[in-house]
N, C-alpha and C positions, 0 to 999 in steps of 0.2 A: 504493500500500500504506500509506504514511504517513497519507494522508487518511482511509482507512477505519479505521485504528487510532485516530486522533484522534477519529473519530466514535464508535467503540465506547467509548472512555474517557469521552467527553462524555455518552453515553447512561447509563452507569453512575453518573456523578457527578450528573447532572441528574435522574435518575429512579431513585433508590435503592430506592424502594418496590416497583419491578417485580421486583427480585431477592431480596426478603426471603425468599420461600418456598424458593428455591434455597439461599440462605445458611443457612437453618435446617436443611435436609436435609443439606447438606455438613457443617455444624458439628456436628450431632448424630452423624452417621456417623463422622467423623474423631475427634470427642471420645470416642466409645465405644471406638474402636480404641486411641487414646492412653491412655485410662483403663485398658483391659485390660492393655496392655503395661507401663505404669508401675506399676500395682497388683501385677502378678505379679512384676515385678523387685524391688519393695519387699518382697513376701512372701518371695521367695527369699533376700534379704539377711537378713531376720529369722530364717528357718529356719537359715541358715548361722550366724548369731550364736548361736542356741539349741543347735544340734547340736555346734558346735565350741568352745563356751565352756569346756568342761571341759579340753580339750587345748590351747586357743589360748594359755594362759598359759605353757606349756612351750616349750622350743626344739626338743626331740626327743621323739618318742613311740616306745616300744618295745612290740611286740605279739608274741604267740605265734601259731603256726600255727592252733590251734583256738580262739584268743581267750580261753583260760582263764588265770587268774592264777597257778596253781601253778608252771608253768615259769619265770615271771618272778620269783617270790619267791626261787628258787634263785640267780638272777643279780643280785639287788639289790646285794649287797656288791661284786661285780665292777664293776658300773656306777658305783657311788658312788666307787670309787677310780680310775676311768678318767681320763686327762688331759683337761682342758677342762671337767670336770663340777663345777659348784658345788653343786647339790642334786638329789636324786632321791627320788621317792616312788612307792609302788605304789598306784595308784588302782583300787578295786574297783567292779564293777557286777554286778547280778544282777536277775532278774525275780522279782516276787512278786505278791501279791494283797491288795487292801484291800476288804473287803465285796464279793467276787466280781468286782472290777474290777482289770484288770492294773495293776501298779505297778512302776516302774523305781527300784531302790534304788541309790544312789551313795554311796561313802565320801567324807567330807569330808577334804580335805588338812590335814595337821598343820602344814605349812610355810606361813607367810603369803605367801610369794612364789608359791605355787601356788593360792591361794584365788581362785576366780572368781565364786562366787555371792555375793549380798547378801541381807541379812535385811530383810523388811518390818516384822516385829515379833518379839518374843521373843529367844531366844538359840540358839546352836548346841548340839547334843547333846554331852554329855561322857562318856557311858557307853553300853553296848550295850543299854540298856533305854529309850533315848530316841530321838526322831526329829524332824527338821525337815521340813516338807512344803511343796510349792509352793502358790502362790495357787489354781491350778486345782484341785488336790486338796482343799484346804481348803474351797473353795466347793462342789465336787461332793459331798464327804462330810460337809458341815455340821460341820466341825471348827474348833476354835480352840485357842490356847495353853493348855496345862494339861489338855486332854482325853486320854483313853486310847483307843488304837485297836489292833485286832487285825491284825497283819501276818503273812501266810503266805508264807514264803520257801522252801517245799518240805518243811518238817518240822512242819507244823501251825501253828496260830495262836500268835503270840507277842505278848504285850501290851506296847505301847510308849507312852510318854508324849510328847505333842507339846510340844516346847520352843520351836519357832519356826516362823514362816511366811516362806518365802523369796520374794523378788521374782523374776519370770521375764520373759524376752522373749516377748511374745505375738504371735501371728499367726494367720492362718486355718488354718495347718497345724500349727505348733508351738503350745505352750501348751495343747493339748487333752489331751496325755498326762498321766498321773498320775505325780508324782515324789516321792521320799522321800530324805532325806539322813541317813545314820547314820555312826557312828564306824567305823573299820576293824575293830575287834574284833568287831563284829556279824557279820562274814562268816566267822568261825571256825565258826559253826553252819550255814553255807550250803554245800551240796554243789556243788563245781566252780563257784565264782563266776568271772565274767569280769573282765578288767581290763587295764590298761596301766601301763608304767613311764613316769612323767612326769619328764623330765630338763630341768634348767635349767643352761645353760652359764655359765662364768665370764667369757666375753667374749674369751678368748684366741684362739679360733678361731670360724669362722662356723658357724651351725646345720648347713649342708650338710656341712662338714668333720667336725663332731662326729658327725653321723649316720653318715657313712662310717666313721669311726674305731670307733664302737660296733658297727656291723654286722660289721666285721672281727674285733673282739674276741669277739662273741657267737656267731658262726657262722651257719649257714643256717636253723636251727630257729626263730630269733627274727628279727624284722624291725624295723630302726631307720630311721625316716624323720623328716623335719622335721615340725613340727606343722602347717605350711601344707599340705604334701603329704597328711598324714593327714586333715586336715579336708576336703580336696578329694575324697579317696576316700570319706569318709562321706557327702558330699553327692551323689555320683553317683547312688545309688539313689533318694534323695529327689527329685532334680531330675526324674526320669522322671514321678513322680506330679504334680508341679507343671506339667510340660509338657503332660500329658494335660488338666488343667483349663484351661490357657491355650489349648490347641488348641480345646477345646470352646467357650470364650468367643469365640475368634476366628471360629469357625463362626457364632456368633450375630452377630458383627460383620459377616461377609460377607452374612448375611441382611439386616441393616440397610442395608448398602450397596446390595444389590439392590433393596430397596424404595425406597431413596433415589433410585436411578437412574430408577425408574418415575415418581417424583414430579418429578424434574428434567426428564424428557422432557415430561410434561404441562405443567410450568411454562413451558418454552421454546415449546411450542405456543401457550400463552396469549400470551406476548410476541410471537410471530409474528403472531397474530391481531390484537393491539392495534396493531401497526406495519405492517399491510399497505399502507396508503396511503403511509407514509414509504418503505417498500421500493420501492413502485411509482414514487414520484418519483425515487428514486435510480437505478432502472433506466431511467427516462425521460430522465434527464440524462446517461446514458452509463455508469453503473456496471454492470459485468458480473456475471453470476451468481456467479462465483468470488469476486469482491470482496465481494459481499454475504455470502457464506458465511463468508469469512475475518473479516469484521467481527463477525458473530454468534459465531464461535469465539473471537475475542479477548475479547468480552464474557464468554463462558463461562469463559475462562482467568482473567480478572480476578476473576470471581465465585468460581471454584474456589479461587484463591489466598487471597482474603480469608476465605472460609468455612473453609478448611483451617487458616489461622493462628488464627482464632477457635476452631476445633475443638480444636487442639492445646492452647491455653490452657485451654479448658473441661475437656479430658481430664486435664490435669495437676492442676487443682483437684479434680476428682472423685476421681482416684486418691489424692490426699492425704486427702480426707475418708474414703474407703473404708478406707485404711490406718490412719487414726486410729481408726475404729470397730473394726477387727479387732485393733488394738494393735500392728501391725508398724511404725507410723510412728516409734515410739521408737528403732528401729534406723536411722532415716534414710530420707528419701524418695529413691527412685532413679528417674531419668528416663533410660531406655535410649536409645541412638542410633536405635533402630528407630522411634521416634516420628516421625522425619523421613520414614520410609517411609510412615507413616500419613497424614502431610500430603500426600505425593506421590500416594498413592492417591486422596485426595479430589479433587485437581486432575484426575487422569486420568479418574475416573468422571464428573466434570462435563463434560469435553471429549467423552467417549464418548456421554454422554446428549444432548449438543447436536448431534451429527453428523446425526441423523435430521431434527430440525426445521430445522437450517440447510440441509440438502440439499433439503428441501421448498421453502425460500424461493427456491432457484436455479431451480426448475422452473416458477415463475410468471412469465408475461410481463408487461411494464410495463403494458399496457392492462388486462390481467386483474386486476392487483394494485390498479388504481385503481377497480375496480368494487366494489360491496358484497360482503360475505362470500359466497363461492360456495356453490352448492348442495352438500350433502354426500352426494348420492345415491351417488356413486362409493364413498365410504367405507362406506356402509351395505351395499353389495353384497358379501357374503362368499361366496367360493367354497368349496364343500364339499370342495375339495382340501385345505383345512386339516385336515379330519378324518383324512386318510390318515396324515400323520406323527404326529398325536396318537394314533391308534389303534395304530400300530406301536410307538411308544415305550411307551405304556401296557401293551400286550400283553407286551412284553419285560420290563417291570417285574413284571407279574403272574406270568410264568413263573419269574423269578428268586426271587420271594417263595415260590411254591409249592415250588420245589426246596429253598430254604433251610429251610422249615418241616418238610420230610420228610428233611432231611439233618442229621445230628448234627455233621458237620464244618463249621466256619465258618458256622453257621446265622445268627448275628447279622450277620456281614459281608455274607452273601448277601441277607438281608432288608433291610438298610440300603440296599444298592445297588439292589435291586428297588424299594424305597419311593421312592428318589430318581427313578428312571425313571418310576414311576407318577405321582409328583407333577409331574414335568416334562410328561408326557402330558396331565395335567389342566390345567396352565397353558397349554400350546400350544393346546388346544381350547377355551379359555375363551370365545372369541367365538361358539362354536356353541351353548353351553347357557346362558350367563349372561343374554343378552337374554330368552330364554324364561323363565328363572327370575324375572327382573324383572317380566315380564308376569303371571306366576302370582301373584307377591306383590302386583301391582297390583290383583288382585281384591279385596284387603282395603281398597283406597282408594275403591272404588265408592260407599260411603255418603257420601263427601265431595263427590260430584257432579262437575261438570265439572273442578274443580280437581284432584281425584284422578286423573281420566282423563288430563288434560293432563300431570301429573307422570309418570305411567307411560309415556305415549307419548314424552315428551321424553327420559326416561332410556334407553329402548330404541332411540331413533332413531339414535344413533351407537354401534353395537356396539363399535367399536375403542376409543373413549374409555371407555365403561362397562367394557369388559373389562380395560383397563389398571388402572383404579382397583380393580375387583373382584379382580384378581390380587394386588395389593398387600395388600388386606385378607385375602384367602384365605391368603396366605403367612404373615402375621403371626398371625392368629387360629388358623390350622391348626397352627402350631408350638406355640403356647401350649397348645392342647387336647391335642396329641400328648404334650407333656411332662406335663400334668396326668393324662391317662389312663394313660400309661406309668408314672408315678411311683405313682399310686394302685393300679394293678394289680400292679406289682412289690412294693409295700409289703404288700398283702393276700396275695399269693402267698407272699412271704417270711415273713409273719406265720403263715400256715398251715403252712409248712414248719417254722418254729420250734415251732409248736404240736405238730406231729407228732414233732419231735425232742426238745422239752422240754415235755411235756404240762402241767406244773404251774408256775405263775408263781413261787411261793414255797414252800419247804419248810423247816420248822424241826424238827430231830430230835435225839434223844439216844440214846446207846448203852444207856441203862437206862430209867428212868421220867422223863417230862417233868415239870419242876418245876411245882408248882401255880400256876395263874394265867396261865401263858404263853399258853394258848389264848385266853383273854379279852383278853390284851394284844395279841396279833396281830390279833384281830378288831376291836379298837378303833382300829387304825391308820387314819388318813385315807387313803382310796384303796383299801382292801381291801374287796371286795364280798362275799366268802364265805370261810368257813373250814370245814375238815373234820378233826376230831381222828382220829388213827389209832392203833390198838392194835397191838402187835407182840411177837413172841417169836422165838427162834432155833429153826428147824426143820431137819430133815435130809431132803435130797432124794436119792433113789436112782434111777438110770436102769435100763433093761432089761439093760444089759451090766454092771451092778453098780458103775458109777461113782457116787460120792456127794459131796455138798458140803453144808456147813452154811450156810444162808441165813437172812436176816432175813425172816420172814413177817409181813405186816401186813394190816390190814383196817380199814374204816371205813364207816359207813352213809351218809356224805355225800360220799364220794370222787368219785362221778360228777358232782356239782354243781360241783366246782372244777377238773375236767379241761378243758383248753382245747378249743374246737370243732375238729374235724378230727383229734383225737388218738385218738378211739375212746372206749370205755368198758369197764367191767369186765363180761365175759360171765358168764352164769349157769351155763353148763355147762363152764367151763374156768377155769384159774388163769393169771395173767400172770407171766411170768418175764423177767428182764433178758436182752435179746438176746445180749449178750456172754457171759453165763453159759451161756445155752443153746448158743451156738456152742462154748464150751470143753468142754461135756459131750457134744457131738455130737448135740444135740437140734434138732428142727425142729417147726414148727406141726403139731399133731395127735398128737404122740407122747405116750405115757403114762409118768408117773413115779410113784414111791411117795413120799408126803410123810408124815413122822412127827414127832410131838412127844410126848415122854415115852411114855405107853402108847397114845396115839392114833395110828392109821396109816390111810392111805387112798390108793388109786390114783386119780390125777387126770390129765386131759388138759391139756397145757400149750399156751400161745400166747405166743410172744415179743412183747414190747411195751415201748416206751420208758416207759410208765406205771410199770413196775416197775424202771426204771433205777437209782433211788437206793436202793431197798430190796430189790431182788433178787426178791421173790416177793409177789404181791398176790392175796389170796383173798377170797371173799365173806364177809359177816358171819355167814352160817349156818355155814360151815365153821369160822370162827374160834370161834364159840360152841361147836361140838362139840370142837374141839381144845384150846382154852384159854379157857374162859369167864371166867377172872379175869385175862386178859392186860392188862398196864398200858398206859396211853396213853404212847406213846414219841415222838410227833411230831404236827405239825399242818401240813396243806396249806392254802394260801390262794390266792385268785384276786384279781387287781387289776382295777380298772375301766379302760376304754379311755383315759380322760383322766387317769389317776393320775399323781401327781408321783413319779417313781422315786427321785429324790434324797431326798425326805422319807420315803418308805417305807423305803429303805435306812438312813437315819439312825435311824428309829424301831426298826428291827430291830437295829441296832448297839447301841442303848441296852439292848435286851432281852438280847442276848448279853453285854454288859458286866457285867450282874448275874449271868449264868449262863454262865461261860466254856466249859463243856463242850458247849454247844449247837452244832449244825452247821447253817449256812445254805446253801441251795442253791436252784435254780430258774432259770427263763429270763428273768425280768423285765428284768434289766439289759441282757442281750444284745438282746432284742427292742426295748427302748426306745431303745438306742443306734442301732440300724439304722434305726428309724423316724424318729428325730430327724435323722439324716444325710440321709435321703431328703427329709424336709420342708424341710431347709435348702437342699439343692441345688435343689429345686423352686421355693422362694421366690426364690433367686438367679436361676435361669433365667427365671422369669416376669417378674421386674423387668427383666432384660436384654432380653428380647423385647418388653417394653413400649416400648423404644426404637423397634423396628420398627413397632409399632402406632401410636406417635405420628407417625412419618414418614408412615405410610399414611393417617392421618386428615388430616394436612395436605394429602395428595394428593386427598382427597375435596373439600376446600375449593377446591383448584386446578381440579379437574375442573368443579366448579360455576361457577367463575370463567370458564373457557373457554366453558362453555355459555352463560353470560350474554352474553359478547362476541359469540359466533356467532349468538345469537338476539336481538340487539338490536332488529331490525325487528319480529320476532314479538312480543316483549314490549311494544313500543310500540303495536302494533296491538291487543293485548289490553287495554292500558290505555285506548286510545282507545275501545274497545267497552264500557268500563265496569268492567274488572277493577281492584279497589282495590289499594293498595299492600300492605296486610296479606295480601290473597289471593295476590299475586305472591310475597311472602316465604314464605307457607305452601306454595305450589307448589314452590318451590326446597327448602324444608325436607323436604317429602315425597320429593323426588328424592334428597336426601342420605340420608334414612333407608332408602329402597329400596336404594341402593347399599351402604350399610353392612350392612343386614340380609342382603342377598343374599350379600355376601362372607363375612359371619359364618356363614351357614348352610352354605355349601360348606366353609368352613374348619373348622367344628365336625365336620361329617360326615367330612371327610378326616382330621382330627386324631384322631377316635375310631378310624377304621380303622387309621391308622398306629400309634397307641398300642397297639392290640390286637396288631398284627403284631410290634411291638417287644417286647411282653411275652412273646408266644409264643416269639420267638427267644431272649430272655434265659432263659426257662424251659427251653428245649431245651439251651442252652449250660451252664446251671448244674444240670441234672438235677432241676428242680423236680418233686416228685411230682404236684402239681396246679397248674395255672395259672388264676388267677382274674381275670376281666375286671371292672374297677371303673371307674366314671365318676361323678364328683361332680356331681350335679344342681345344687346351689347355684352351683358354680364355672362350670358351663356356662351357666346362666341369667345369671350375672353378665356373661359374655362378650357375650351378646345385649343385655343392658341397656346395657352400656358402648358397644356399637356404635350403638344407637339414640340415646343421649345425644350421642355423638360426632358422629353424622350431623346432628343438630339444631344443635350448636355450629358445625360446619363450614359450615352454610348461612347463618350470620348475616351475615358480611361480603358474600358474593355477593348475598344477598337485599337487603341495604341498598343496594348499588350499583345493582341493577336497579330498585329501587323509588324511588331518589332522582331519577332522570331524569323529566322531564315527557314525555308522549307525543309532542308535536311535536318536542322536542329529540332524542329517541331516533330518530324517523323521519328526521330530518334527518341525524343522525350515520350512520344505516344507509345 
C-alpha cells in the first residue's frame, strides 16, 4: 500500500500537467460554492447592520402590540423614571411616497447617544419642513442638498427641503430602499405612525435585567426586549429572502459540480489512456488490480485536495470582490465555516468521478495493457435498452408537467419536478440521439472533402465519449437558455399585465385647468414618445335603480395612441368607467347609465376598464363636444419609450410639479421599470453564474479531444504518412470540436426554450396572469451558438498541436 501511495504522489509531482484540467474543474466548482457562501454571509451581515442600526445603539427596545407609536408616547414618562434608565426617546417610523416611489420616513434622535446615522454631506433637518435623504434616494430621485421635494405621508404632498445626504450601509438587499430622515415633529401630521421606545441604561444593571424590569412595569400590552433580541426578530423575515437567493445560487453551484464531474471522468480516462503501458508493467511485476485502483484514487485524492484548497482561496477572493461591488464589504467580509464543507465536496466529487476510470484500469490484464490502445468497438455498441429508462423517466416528467399546467394548485412545483425528470430522461438517452445529430451536422462539412468526413466519423465513432461531452454542454447551455427564455417571457407577460392594470405610463392632472405649457413640457421630456392632452368636466352618472355619483368625465382625441398595448382602447359605442366605481354602483359591462352635464343628458352603455381608473369616466371626443364643447384641458397622458430612463423622466416630472404644486402625478412607469430592472439583474447574475458551468464544459471539450488524440495515435500517424498535412490534422480536430459544441448547443437551446416556456406557463398559472407571452431573444440565442463555435475552435488548439507535433514514424512507433 505504501509503495502504491508513493507512486501516486510521485506521478502527481513529476507530471503536474496531467492534472491541470482536473484542478481547474475542482477549483472553479469549489471556488463558486465558496464565493456563494461567503458572499451571502457578507450580505446578511450588511443587511443586519442596515436593519438594526436604528435600534442597535439602544440597550432596550420597547414596542406596542400593533407597532404604533401612540401607546408608547403615553408610557414615555414612566420609562424615563424607571430604575436603571439613563435616557429614553420615542423613535418614529412611517411609510410615504416620493415621486410614486415608496419611502421609509424615520425620526432623527435628539439625544447624541442614540444617533446612529452619519451624514455624507449637508446637515440634519431642524424643523418639520426639512428632510435628510439616503444616498440611494438621492441618486434615484436626482436630488441634492438644497432641492425641494414633495413627500406624501398619507395626507397629500408636503414640500420639504433637502438639508443633507446620509451615508448608508449598502448591499445587494439593503441600500435599495428609499429612506428619509425628519424631525419628530413631522409625525404630528402623520396618521398612526409606527415607532419604538429606545432606552439607554445607566450601567447599573444588565440590558436583560433592564428589559425584564421595564416589561414588569409596562404590563402585557407593551413588549420590552434587549436591542440584540429585537434586531434578531427583525432579521428573521429578511433572512428567508436571502436564503431563497442563496439556495438558488447553490443550485447553480450543484450544476457546476455536475458538469465538473463529467469533465473529471473524461480527464481520468485520458490519464488512463496515457498510462496504459505503465499500468501494464505494474500488473506484470505483481501489482494487483486493487492496488492499481487505490493508486489512481490516491492521485484523485491529492488532486481533489489541492484543487479544493485553491478553490477555497479563489472563492474567498471572488466573494470579497463581489461584496465590494455590491457595497456590503464595508460591513466586513464574512467567511462562514461552511466553506470547509465546500472544500470537502470538491474532494468527494473528485474521488467519485475517479471511481469509474480507476475501476476500468483493474479490468485490464497485464498483457492486454501492454498492447496498443484496444479497439473501441465494444464501447461503440449501444444497447437500445438504454432507451427504456430514458423513455420512462421522460414520460413521467411529461405527465407531471401536463398535470401541473392544468392544475392551479402547486403548478410551479409540479412543473419544476416534471422538467427535472424530463431533463434527466434527455440526459440518460443522450447516447441514442447525439451521434445521429453529429452525423446530421456532419452534412455541412461535406464541402470540406475528406477532412470533413473524417471529422464527422471520428466524432460519432465513440458515442459514450461524445455523449458525455455533449451532456455537459447541453446542461450548461440549456440552463442559460431556460433562464433567458423564462426571464424574457415573464418580463413580457408581467409587462402586459401591468399594461392591463395600469394602461397609461404617465398621467399629469389637475382638479381644475392644467397650467399653460405643461403639455409641451411633458412632451419635451427625454424618453417620452407620445402625449395626449385630455379635457375634463364633472358629470353626474345615474344608474337604473336611481343611484348616482359625480365623476370626472374626460376625453381626448389622442388617448388611444398613448394607451399601452394589451390594455384595450376607447370603444365607439360605449363609455369607460372605473371598475371600482362600477362595482360600488352595482354596474357590470353592458349596463346603461344616464350621464348628465348641466343641460346635456344622454343614456350610454358602460364598460368597466382600468383606462378610466384615474379619472372615473372616459368618453369619446364626439360626446364631449356635445356635452361640453368648451371643456378645459385638465390633464395630459404620456407614453414612455421601451428604453426610457425612468429616473430622468421622474426627475423631469418632479421639476414640473415643483413649479405647479397642485398637479397630481400618476401612472405605471415606475412600477413596470422596477420589475423589469429586477428581472434583468437576476438574469444577468444567473447567466454569469452559469457561465461557470459553461467554462467547465468547454474544458471538457478540450479533454475529450485530448483523449481522442491519444486513442487515435496510430490512425493519425497513418494519415500523416499518407500525406495529411499538419494544418489539415489540426483542422480535422477543430471540426470535431465544433461539431461537439454545436450539437450540444442545439439540444441545449431546444430544451432550454421548452423548459423556459413550461416555467413561464407555470408562473402565469400561479400568479393568475391574464395572458402568458412566450418570448425568446434571437440575439441572445444566436450568441449562445456563436460562443459554442468559438469555444469549440479554442478547445481544439492544444489537442491539435499535440497531434500535429509528432512525426508519422514516431507516432506509429508510440502506437
